[in-house]
C-alpha positions as CSV (number, residue, x, y, z in Angstrom):
1,M,0.0,-0.1,0.0
2,M,2.7,2.5,0.9
3,Y,4.9,1.6,-2.0
4,G,1.9,2.0,-4.4
5,W,1.3,5.4,-3.0
6,L,5.0,6.5,-3.4
7,W,5.0,5.2,-6.9
8,R,1.8,7.1,-7.9
9,H,3.0,10.4,-6.4
10,L,6.5,10.5,-7.8
11,P,7.0,12.6,-11.0
12,G,8.3,11.3,-14.4
13,P,8.5,8.1,-16.2
14,A,9.2,4.7,-14.6
15,L,13.1,5.0,-14.8
16,V,13.0,8.4,-13.1
17,R,10.7,7.1,-10.3
18,A,12.9,4.1,-9.7
19,A,16.0,6.3,-9.4
20,L,14.2,8.6,-7.0
21,L,13.1,5.7,-4.9
22,V,16.7,4.3,-4.8
23,V,18.1,7.9,-3.7
24,A,15.4,8.1,-1.0
25,A,16.2,4.6,0.3
26,F,19.9,5.5,0.5
27,A,19.0,8.8,2.2
28,V,16.9,7.0,4.9
29,L,19.7,4.5,5.5
30,A,22.2,7.3,5.8
31,V,20.0,9.1,8.3
32,C,19.6,5.9,10.4
33,F,23.2,5.0,10.4
34,L,24.6,8.6,11.0
35,W,22.0,9.8,13.7
36,V,19.3,7.3,14.7
37,F,21.4,4.2,15.6
38,P,24.1,6.1,17.5
39,A,21.5,8.0,19.5
40,V,19.6,4.7,20.4
41,A,22.9,2.6,21.0
42,P,23.5,3.7,24.7
43,F,20.0,2.5,25.7
44,M,20.3,-1.0,24.2
45,P,20.9,-4.0,26.6
46,F,23.6,-5.6,24.7
47,N,26.1,-2.9,25.6
48,E,26.3,-4.4,29.1
49,T,28.6,-7.3,28.4
50,T,30.7,-9.1,31.0
51,V,33.1,-10.9,28.7
52,G,36.6,-10.0,29.4
53,E,35.9,-8.2,32.8
């Protein structure tokens, strides 16, 4: 449902739409790896390991 909505609302022919979706996917991944995941990491339980202590 969401992908159909995105596909219908993007401008241009199919090749341009596909390129825009690829760029958007890379942008979302970059935001996640640069800001979201580092902000959430201190709150994750697997940071409290006892191996080597």
